[in-house]
VOGU-3710 file (C-alpha; in Angstrom, 3 decimals, decimal comma):
1> mflihshqck> -9,861/33,476/-3,047  -6,787/34,287/-0,844  -4,091/36,711/-1,228  -0,471/35,497/-0,164  2,325/38,348/-0,066  5,702/37,975/1,645  7,590/41,001/2,293  11,328/39,928/2,691  10,711/36,869/5,227  9,116/39,534/7,278
11> sisisthssd> 5,068/39,254/6,665  2,330/37,481/5,175  -1,539/38,901/4,947  -4,098/36,612/3,736  -7,498/37,452/2,659  -10,403/35,503/2,824  -12,624/33,704/-0,213  -14,541/36,445/-1,786  -17,728/34,453/-0,435  -16,344/35,005/2,889
21> lfssiiisll> -15,612/38,452/2,267  -19,424/38,749/1,290  -20,053/37,296/4,881  -18,216/39,908/6,728  -19,551/42,756/5,245  -23,425/41,167/5,853  -22,026/40,926/9,701  -20,814/44,373/9,555  -23,906/45,670/8,401  -25,629/44,138/11,038
31> fssllfssll> -23,586/45,004/13,580  -23,349/48,514/12,387  -27,305/48,933/12,065  -27,763/47,209/15,606  -25,448/49,822/17,331  -27,229/52,592/15,139  -30,583/51,064/16,497  -29,267/51,046/20,185  -27,825/54,497/20,235  -30,879/55,953/18,118
41> fssllfssll> -33,708/54,256/20,895  -31,935/55,343/23,775  -31,939/58,804/22,866  -27,884/59,078/23,541  -25,956/62,421/22,512  -25,479/63,764/19,014  -22,048/62,655/18,910  -22,727/59,236/19,677  -24,661/59,059/16,576  -22,339/60,461/14,188
51> fssllfssll> -19,762/58,182/15,805  -21,752/55,513/14,512  -22,340/56,568/11,301  -18,987/56,887/10,705  -18,567/53,665/11,854  -20,630/52,355/9,644  -19,606/54,031/6,596  -15,823/53,093/7,444  -16,615/49,354/7,733  -18,533/49,211/4,671
61> fsslltlcyi> -16,066/51,546/2,676  -12,886/49,184/3,401  -14,881/45,976/2,858  -15,815/46,889/-0,664  -12,561/48,330/-1,278  -11,078/45,018/-0,239  -13,473/43,068/-2,511  -12,579/45,171/-5,161  -9,009/45,325/-5,053  -8,637/40,894/-4,950
71> ndcaehppeg> -11,056/40,687/-7,688  -9,161/43,012/-9,650  -6,297/40,690/-8,974  -7,824/38,075/-10,203  -9,438/39,518/-13,688  -5,718/41,544/-14,347  -3,213/39,128/-12,902  0,263/41,156/-12,472  2,523/40,893/-15,760  4,528/37,628/-16,078
81> vvecdyrtlc> 1,793/35,520/-13,803  1,301/31,872/-14,963  -1,711/29,452/-13,906  -1,530/26,114/-12,818  -3,065/23,150/-11,000  -4,106/23,910/-7,030  -2,360/21,143/-5,542  0,951/22,234/-7,429  0,544/25,438/-5,561  4,161/24,595/-3,603
91> ncfplnkvtl> 5,894/24,418/-6,912  5,102/28,595/-7,208  7,853/28,677/-4,535  11,613/27,052/-4,636  11,545/25,563/-1,047  15,208/26,943/-0,139  14,007/30,699/-1,108  10,332/31,095/0,152  9,225/32,608/3,115  6,081/31,141/5,166
101> lrhtyrhtdt> 4,410/29,575/2,302  1,160/28,253/3,738  0,281/24,996/2,494  -3,310/23,740/3,681  -4,567/20,412/3,539  -8,226/18,996/3,117  -8,737/17,026/6,720  -6,294/18,820/9,131  -6,013/22,306/10,632  -2,262/22,241/9,934
111> htyacafnvy> 0,223/24,258/7,960  3,613/23,646/6,460  6,301/26,684/6,054  9,217/27,000/3,458  11,953/29,295/4,011  12,869/32,308/1,635  14,539/35,240/1,041  13,074/36,448/-2,085  9,479/38,599/-2,781  6,337/36,906/-3,896
121> tvicdkrsqc> 2,971/37,386/-4,564  0,300/34,651/-5,128  -3,187/34,930/-6,118  -5,048/31,325/-5,568  -8,358/30,361/-5,830  -9,051/27,127/-4,446  -12,456/26,251/-5,502  -11,715/27,043/-9,203  -8,653/25,045/-8,576  -6,006/27,567/-10,145
131> vkkicskssf> -3,090/29,053/-8,965  -1,688/32,158/-10,353  1,582/33,117/-9,773  4,748/35,333/-10,346  7,612/32,235/-10,946  10,781/32,463/-9,791  13,806/32,003/-11,997  15,689/29,388/-10,119  12,342/27,274/-8,980  13,225/24,158/-6,744
141> caimclcpdv> 10,233/21,573/-7,561  8,128/20,421/-4,768  7,123/17,224/-3,801  3,847/17,349/-5,155  4,984/18,697/-8,226  7,382/16,302/-9,007  4,695/13,434/-10,219  1,892/15,506/-10,736  -0,325/13,684/-13,501  0,765/10,414/-11,827
151> lyqeyrdtsk> -1,656/8,814/-9,601  0,019/6,019/-7,252  -1,443/2,914/-9,088  0,748/4,138/-11,984  3,391/5,221/-9,888  3,680/1,758/-7,970  3,476/0,182/-11,670  6,694/1,918/-12,833  8,594/1,755/-9,823  8,603/-1,941/-9,854
161> qqeieqrrqr> 8,741/-2,259/-13,433  12,340/-0,388/-12,817  13,107/-2,950/-10,059  12,358/-5,588/-12,276  14,448/-3,836/-15,075  17,422/-2,745/-12,716  17,775/-6,363/-11,575  17,974/-7,395/-15,236  21,149/-5,289/-15,660  22,566/-6,430/-12,967
171> dglptagsgv> 21,866/-10,020/-13,840  23,450/-9,093/-17,631  19,950/-9,944/-19,155  18,231/-7,660/-21,953  16,538/-5,104/-20,333  12,945/-4,081/-21,881  13,476/-2,600/-25,526  17,547/-2,950/-25,612  17,116/-5,914/-27,569  20,772/-6,215/-26,390
181> taapalqlql> 22,495/-7,179/-23,218  23,476/-4,546/-21,068  26,482/-4,092/-19,068  26,142/-4,504/-15,110  25,946/-0,663/-13,631  25,110/0,924/-11,046  21,642/0,457/-9,851  20,263/4,075/-10,740  21,158/3,845/-13,871  18,430/2,576/-15,646
191> rnsmhslslw> 15,583/4,936/-14,346  17,742/8,277/-15,152  15,489/8,712/-18,032  12,739/10,954/-19,215  10,215/7,917/-18,861  11,822/7,603/-15,332  10,187/8,480/-12,141  11,367/11,601/-10,243  15,462/11,336/-9,132  16,863/13,088/-6,037
201> qnleavkdsg> 20,084/13,406/-8,399  18,016/15,311/-10,944  16,525/17,811/-9,376  17,907/21,358/-10,469  19,088/22,516/-6,647  20,925/19,085/-5,887  22,615/19,665/-9,405  23,504/23,406/-8,413  24,654/22,284/-5,190  27,564/20,517/-6,229
211> llktlepkei> 26,648/17,415/-3,581  26,636/14,862/-6,761  30,672/15,591/-7,098  30,909/15,325/-3,403  29,173/12,381/-2,545  29,876/8,953/-2,573  27,940/6,430/-5,001  26,179/4,434/-1,973  25,055/8,164/-0,102  23,465/8,883/-3,671
221> ilqeamfelv> 21,931/5,656/-3,752  20,733/6,018/-0,119  19,515/9,395/-0,935  17,153/7,955/-4,104  15,790/5,382/-1,513  14,530/7,762/0,802  13,605/10,046/-1,371  11,023/7,588/-3,560  9,557/7,317/-0,088  8,858/11,019/0,108
231> tseasyyksl> 7,487/11,008/-3,501  5,731/7,862/-3,915  3,443/9,218/-0,549  3,155/12,203/-2,639  1,573/10,267/-5,364  -0,506/7,805/-2,922  -2,042/10,884/-1,550  -2,933/12,431/-4,803  -4,887/9,116/-5,846  -6,834/9,427/-2,384
241> ellethflrn> -7,934/12,622/-3,007  -8,975/11,434/-6,383  -10,860/8,778/-4,499  -12,299/11,497/-2,381  -13,367/14,107/-4,662  -14,427/11,958/-7,317  -16,394/8,852/-5,715  -16,785/9,170/-2,143  -17,985/12,849/-2,324  -19,385/12,613/-5,668
251> pllvntlsqs> -23,644/13,331/-5,698  -23,983/10,705/-8,429  -23,127/7,940/-5,976  -23,987/9,711/-2,654  -27,592/9,964/-3,767  -27,646/6,260/-5,284  -26,455/4,891/-1,737  -27,625/4,227/1,768  -25,759/5,706/4,756  -24,805/1,704/5,527
261> dmhflfsnie> -24,060/0,978/1,785  -21,532/4,088/2,035  -19,972/2,640/5,395  -19,434/-0,524/3,764  -17,514/0,793/0,341  -15,596/3,433/2,177  -15,086/2,140/5,562  -12,621/4,819/7,815  -11,155/6,308/4,533  -11,092/10,068/5,763
271> dimkaserfl> -9,309/8,423/8,691  -6,575/6,661/6,222  -6,461/10,367/4,480  -5,756/12,374/7,864  -3,172/9,716/8,747  -1,262/10,148/5,026  -1,947/14,075/5,595  0,050/14,330/8,698  2,690/11,704/7,218  3,215/13,507/3,877
281> mdlehriees> 3,516/16,962/5,670  6,448/15,870/7,787  7,583/14,306/5,096  7,738/17,797/3,151  9,563/19,358/6,312  11,989/17,022/6,127  13,114/17,824/2,441  12,587/21,255/2,910  15,056/21,564/5,616  18,016/20,600/3,484
291> ilisdvcdiv> 18,157/18,967/-0,058  20,366/16,550/1,374  18,040/14,234/3,113  19,023/13,545/6,774  16,815/10,538/7,375  13,274/9,642/6,525  12,784/6,628/8,931  12,332/8,407/12,260  9,267/10,236/10,851  8,031/6,533/9,188
301> qthavnhfqv> 8,588/5,342/12,639  6,690/8,147/14,777  3,818/7,941/12,418  3,452/3,892/12,341  3,274/4,312/16,137  0,722/6,774/16,621  -1,614/7,058/13,388  -1,173/4,062/11,321  -3,310/1,862/13,344  -6,083/3,061/11,096
311> fisyvinqay> -5,042/1,008/8,143  -5,774/-2,373/10,236  -9,287/-1,618/10,611  -9,791/-0,831/7,133  -8,023/-3,496/5,525  -9,828/-5,797/7,571  -13,423/-4,611/6,641  -11,750/-5,000/3,152  -13,780/-8,551/2,751  -16,965/-6,989/3,289
321> qeknyrrilq> -16,236/-4,000/0,915  -15,848/-6,394/-1,788  -18,580/-8,408/-1,152  -21,057/-5,682/-0,663  -19,380/-3,944/-3,632  -20,464/-6,758/-5,491  -23,943/-6,767/-4,444  -25,082/-2,909/-5,095  -23,606/-3,499/-8,515  -26,248/-6,244/-8,707
331> enalfrenms> -28,851/-4,656/-7,107  -28,882/-1,316/-7,419  -29,368/-0,205/-11,584  -28,722/3,415/-11,291  -25,286/2,709/-9,230  -24,074/0,760/-11,520  -24,902/3,235/-14,567  -23,352/5,682/-12,475  -20,514/4,014/-11,664  -19,405/3,067/-15,092
341> mlenqpkvkg> -20,022/6,325/-16,088  -17,154/7,805/-13,467  -15,193/5,437/-14,412  -14,899/6,170/-18,197  -13,622/9,544/-16,829  -10,567/10,751/-18,239  -9,164/11,971/-14,978  -9,281/8,369/-13,676  -7,203/7,000/-16,301  -9,188/3,811/-17,129
351> lsftsflilp> -8,406/2,503/-13,388  -11,224/0,491/-11,849  -12,922/1,858/-8,605  -11,943/-1,129/-6,765  -8,009/0,289/-7,602  -8,758/3,076/-5,573  -10,338/1,229/-2,891  -7,470/-1,065/-2,035  -5,230/1,679/-2,036  -4,400/1,607/2,289
361> fqritrlkll> -3,322/-2,062/1,885  -1,155/-1,813/-1,116  0,441/1,452/0,401  1,116/0,143/4,212  2,955/-2,889/2,648  4,781/-1,566/0,120  5,902/1,127/2,723  7,175/-1,511/4,600  9,428/-2,906/1,535  10,616/0,706/0,898
371> vqnilkkvee> 11,664/1,275/4,461  13,436/-2,219/3,958  15,040/-1,270/0,609  16,560/1,944/3,018  17,988/-0,370/5,721  19,769/-2,356/2,802  21,561/0,472/1,951  22,535/2,348/5,612  25,766/2,290/6,994  25,879/-0,809/9,716
381> nserektais> 25,965/0,428/13,143  24,752/4,056/12,600  21,902/6,001/13,932  19,991/5,711/10,691  20,213/2,286/10,510  18,634/2,131/14,185  15,584/4,150/13,248  15,278/2,228/9,755  14,940/-1,156/11,967  12,575/0,246/14,291
391> ahqelerivk> 10,265/1,579/11,330  10,353/-1,518/9,951  9,688/-3,285/12,458  6,908/-1,348/13,363  5,641/-1,440/9,477  5,812/-5,415/9,765  3,860/-5,068/12,773  0,924/-3,159/11,449  0,987/-5,474/8,135  0,811/-8,586/10,528
401> ecnegvrkms> -1,904/-7,164/12,158  -3,687/-6,760/9,326  -3,156/-9,799/7,372  -4,136/-11,882/10,873  -7,160/-9,796/10,637  -8,266/-10,564/7,087  -7,764/-14,314/7,493  -9,225/-14,392/10,929  -12,749/-13,170/9,240  -12,336/-15,275/6,221
411> rteelisiek> -10,862/-18,118/7,766  -13,971/-18,141/10,487  -16,872/-17,778/7,522  -15,022/-20,197/5,833  -15,088/-22,971/8,239  -18,991/-22,235/9,042  -19,939/-22,446/5,168  -18,183/-25,609/5,402  -19,561/-27,128/8,217  -22,910/-26,702/6,618
421> tlefksksvp> -22,004/-28,920/3,736  -20,994/-31,816/5,668  -22,665/-34,863/7,215  -21,165/-37,669/9,154  -22,076/-40,872/9,189  -21,480/-41,880/12,682  -18,605/-39,924/14,742  -18,833/-36,302/14,138  -16,208/-33,725/14,547  -16,577/-30,432/15,584
431> vishsrwllk> -15,139/-28,221/12,591  -15,274/-24,689/13,989  -12,495/-23,581/16,136  -10,580/-20,181/16,874  -6,961/-22,498/15,697  -8,361/-24,039/12,985  -8,454/-23,016/9,160  -8,878/-24,612/5,693  -4,760/-25,214/4,071  -6,543/-26,962/1,084
441> kgevqqmsgp> -9,848/-28,788/-0,401  -10,583/-30,835/-3,485  -11,157/-33,604/-5,780  -8,975/-36,792/-6,235  -9,502/-40,202/-7,364  -9,279/-43,219/-5,111  -7,576/-45,952/-6,578  -8,740/-49,555/-5,283  -8,967/-53,186/-6,616  -6,225/-55,253/-7,968
451> kstrtmrsrk> -3,401/-53,117/-8,695  -2,316/-54,785/-12,198  -1,628/-53,195/-15,648  -4,723/-54,404/-17,401  -7,043/-52,829/-14,471  -4,919/-49,687/-13,892  -6,659/-48,704/-17,429  -10,219/-49,485/-16,337  -12,120/-46,179/-14,859  -13,744/-48,586/-12,547
461> lyhpiylflf> -10,685/-48,747/-10,704  -11,016/-44,751/-9,710  -13,569/-43,425/-7,499  -13,866/-39,705/-6,809  -13,584/-38,779/-3,041  -13,433/-34,870/-1,464  -10,281/-33,786/0,921  -11,074/-30,808/3,020  -7,494/-30,390/4,590  -7,139/-27,787/7,274
471> nnlllitkrs> -4,078/-26,868/9,571  -4,563/-29,737/12,022  -7,519/-31,977/10,453  -7,690/-33,900/7,457  -11,602/-34,609/6,543  -11,968/-37,270/3,554  -15,762/-37,022/2,244  -17,991/-38,160/-0,778  -20,009/-35,621/-2,633  -24,005/-36,325/-2,622
481> ssgekfqvld> -25,424/-36,727/-5,587  -26,899/-33,555/-5,618  -23,742/-32,224/-5,328  -24,417/-29,804/-2,375  -23,263/-31,856/0,171  -20,357/-34,033/1,702  -20,431/-37,117/3,319  -17,677/-37,723/5,507  -15,901/-41,334/5,220  -12,779/-40,602/7,488
491> scsrsmlrte> -11,080/-38,423/9,290  -7,538/-37,914/11,346  -5,269/-35,492/12,863  -2,524/-33,797/10,050  0,103/-34,935/12,733  -0,888/-38,512/11,958  -0,472/-38,352/8,176  2,051/-39,588/6,127  2,582/-39,563/2,196  4,736/-41,845/-0,166
501> dledqgqmla> 5,265/-40,683/-4,111  4,938/-43,123/-6,485  6,492/-41,438/-9,220  9,414/-43,992/-10,025  7,160/-47,043/-10,517  6,235/-46,349/-14,240  4,265/-43,547/-16,043  0,920/-45,302/-14,804  1,306/-43,799/-11,598  3,026/-40,898/-12,312
511> cafvlkllen> 0,485/-38,686/-10,551  -0,940/-40,972/-7,829  0,617/-41,186/-4,342  -0,264/-43,223/-1,186  -2,140/-41,228/1,810  -1,253/-43,259/4,893  -3,694/-42,767/8,351  -1,594/-43,596/10,994  -4,493/-43,355/13,060  -7,960/-42,317/12,058
521> qedrevsyml> -11,446/-41,814/13,391  -11,994/-45,603/14,643  -8,407/-45,573/16,000  -6,974/-47,993/13,157  -4,130/-47,393/10,315  -5,112/-47,360/6,899  -4,056/-46,319/3,247  -5,421/-44,602/0,307  -3,851/-44,478/-3,031  -4,804/-41,034/-4,558
531> ktesisdklr> -4,354/-40,096/-8,170  -4,699/-36,576/-8,869  -4,936/-34,566/-12,344  -1,782/-33,190/-12,782  1,877/-33,970/-11,380  2,155/-30,518/-9,740  -1,440/-31,342/-8,307  -0,133/-34,069/-6,649  2,978/-32,282/-5,425  1,084/-29,709/-3,899
541> wiyaltpnrr> -1,296/-32,369/-2,062  1,614/-34,073/-0,590  3,681/-30,784/0,444  -0,092/-29,600/1,829  -0,401/-33,321/3,614  3,266/-33,448/4,926  4,557/-29,986/5,326  7,530/-31,465/6,974  8,155/-33,872/4,004  11,894/-32,763/2,453
551> trflststsq> 11,318/-30,438/-0,720  13,462/-30,706/-3,655  15,542/-27,592/-2,622  16,399/-26,078/0,580  14,953/-22,946/2,557  16,655/-19,589/2,204  16,845/-20,670/6,390  19,843/-22,608/5,336  22,104/-20,300/4,191  22,992/-21,698/1,193
561> pdsaqvqciq> 24,418/-19,046/-0,995  23,742/-20,291/-4,351  20,228/-21,541/-3,723  17,674/-20,885/-7,005  15,596/-17,560/-7,033  13,064/-16,099/-9,378  11,819/-12,202/-9,549  7,893/-11,631/-10,275  7,904/-10,507/-13,368  4,087/-9,859/-13,296
571> syssqepdel> 1,368/-9,773/-10,273  -0,659/-12,824/-9,346  -3,328/-13,476/-7,041  -3,896/-16,533/-5,130  -6,844/-18,940/-6,122  -6,479/-21,529/-3,351  -5,580/-21,583/0,057  -2,365/-23,257/-0,866  -1,356/-20,533/-3,256  0,600/-17,572/-2,498
581> svemadvlhi> 0,100/-13,759/-4,281  3,096/-12,566/-5,515  3,406/-8,942/-6,984  6,202/-7,260/-9,525  9,630/-7,441/-8,672  9,318/-9,723/-5,678  12,073/-12,050/-5,137  11,635/-15,647/-4,179  13,614/-18,668/-3,564  12,453/-21,950/-4,794
591> lectddgwml> 11,798/-25,056/-3,108  10,246/-27,146/-5,731  8,964/-27,070/-9,388  6,999/-29,170/-11,738  7,397/-29,791/-15,325  3,750/-28,269/-15,666  4,092/-25,130/-15,102  4,493/-24,608/-11,309  6,707/-23,589/-8,100  6,627/-23,218/-4,394
601> gerlhdgerg> 8,238/-20,375/-3,108  9,640/-18,553/-0,155  9,407/-14,849/-0,652  12,396/-13,332/0,284  10,991/-9,947/2,276  8,790/-12,318/4,861  9,381/-15,574/4,753  5,652/-16,408/3,321  5,571/-19,273/1,641  3,099/-20,886/-1,646
611> wfptrvveki> 2,824/-22,458/-5,064  2,112/-20,175/-8,259  2,745/-20,449/-11,783  6,238/-20,537/-13,720  4,787/-18,001/-16,387  4,749/-15,342/-13,785  8,293/-15,091/-12,709  11,674/-15,310/-14,618  15,075/-17,136/-12,998  18,152/-14,660/-11,821
621> msaevraqnl> 20,883/-16,258/-13,531  23,542/-14,393/-12,018  25,149/-16,258/-9,069  26,486/-12,893/-7,543  22,874/-11,446/-7,749  21,670/-14,114/-5,953  24,401/-13,778/-3,289  23,471/-10,648/-2,811  19,689/-10,561/-2,521  20,552/-13,148/0,292
631> kecqriqqaq> 23,344/-10,922/1,963  20,661/-8,355/2,018  18,008/-10,370/3,471  20,115/-11,917/6,318  21,372/-8,443/6,935  17,766/-7,452/7,915  17,202/-10,175/9,771  20,366/-10,153/11,729  19,617/-6,135/12,448  16,392/-7,036/13,583
641> egaqgaraas> 17,342/-10,296/15,907  19,827/-7,474/17,317  17,770/-5,338/17,986  15,359/-7,468/19,943  18,217/-9,043/21,897  18,981/-5,297/23,099  15,649/-4,760/23,783  15,305/-8,124/25,771  18,983/-7,302/27,726  17,268/-3,992/28,443
651> rgrrpakspq> 14,283/-5,038/30,200  13,978/-4,495/34,018  16,518/-0,928/33,372  15,209/2,281/32,602  15,860/3,445/29,069  18,256/6,554/28,793  15,974/9,255/27,020  16,584/9,544/23,413  15,614/12,625/21,309  12,544/11,694/19,229
661> ytptwtdl> 11,570/13,387/15,751  8,683/16,192/16,537  6,444/16,253/14,035  5,334/19,688/12,523  1,920/19,818/12,181  -0,413/20,363/15,676  -4,095/19,004/16,077  -6,263/21,890/16,787
//
């Protein structure tokens, strides 16, 4: 137990936990005994013996007095003292009125401080997760208390749902639970409700300051965007803490796993937590400096450069993480039983263990979007725009390295697996290559024989073949009788492929197309008439085989002001290599759509393309909203291109020194 006492911004005294105090008493006893023995056996003067005895007594007496005082404070707290969770310790103090509040984190020997002008007494038992405190009448809630019971998984879903509702409102569509069409309003109007996440403008200190009356609406929206980055990081760290305390350090799991399995499951999650702690502390310090947030992107940029590399190694390891987790569940019955028990405990709120394991990758990608959202709202050609661009570029680099690392490992494993199943009749083609990866695979029907209406209805006309399409190679194969091997019938470079859609030649050919190999493995031109199970399958094969073929709609790069757009209302994980995983609130530009429920889209914020089901998105009807989405996307692109051009122009010249953000923590 430790006692924190501040006296008019001058001093602070901390007594250690009672167990540490007992240790100090024992050390004092041993030290005094040794001193007494040495003096006795050396036959020194009587005064020396008397002095050592007095020293022994005083040390013992003072230690016991301190222990009794602290225990008495814990058992009989002063009047007005209340209890709360340990992580809400910062809520005991108004950020603008407290002196030298020590905030100790788990993984870093660093502290954060607040400023103050009042006197407070705090008795905190870290082991029992309890804080006894005297509350101030005008308390400015600290960051960790703004969503004390909200895990990041919940925070993230709520935040994305609010983005969807905001866009619906701007689009003039009915919002959730309204049943009527809402009039367009400020972006923040929907969020300002009792069921929403904490808002900067709803903080008591902000209301009391009068800032809401003097600030422009654009600045308030920018403050909210920066504040969301901070509060979401606090929620993310809360979930990481639960991952550590409830799973990583839990004897129920630790005692059932080998050291190698522990590493496979948790990887470098402790390094991730350290990075998050440092980041959160610096964000907290920035909020404590002023209720009007000056900037947060400079902090993001500093940490992205110096500390966020740990995300890359963790994310790359996720493929092995998932595979080994499934293996352990199958092989280890005790682990499976204990894991089920832990997942069903109330503190986990019905969330799965894997939802905690994927938090780091979700966070680094979400952080990029939050910075992107700030970049859309800052003043053009301002200092805040420069820091936002720098932060966005660093986060984009990290996300790109994460994606490339994951893809490289999965692609190599996939190529090895495919090569083991292939049997070449004549000319063998090397499949495994560092520059090759699988784009699409699957079975189609080859149509052969006379193409009359009568013969087309005959099943004898169709023969199944299996296609393996790589980024630079096509293999046409036939599945063996055992179903485990594939006999290679033909091959061709992808650049020598051409397709022809036959949809305008009657209903019988609606799902058929012609595939031309301009130069196959025998150096001759051949054609295959292929049929798929659905129109969407046909279009997906045509687009994969010949990506330069013109789609029904134009890409966002053509800068069309009124191109078709959708927003994602339900997350979807890709099942095939040509599909695109989408998250709630993603905005996508539509390149192609089918009548049987599939769309080919390009995500606005990163340009990634792929197919996804129509059921997980809704169309953005307002031309004004679509134009605004494109404008924001183009502004980000132009700002980044301008920054890259400025750096290229300054090459060869020594850049002028500029003040950089200095972290508020230090490594000891």
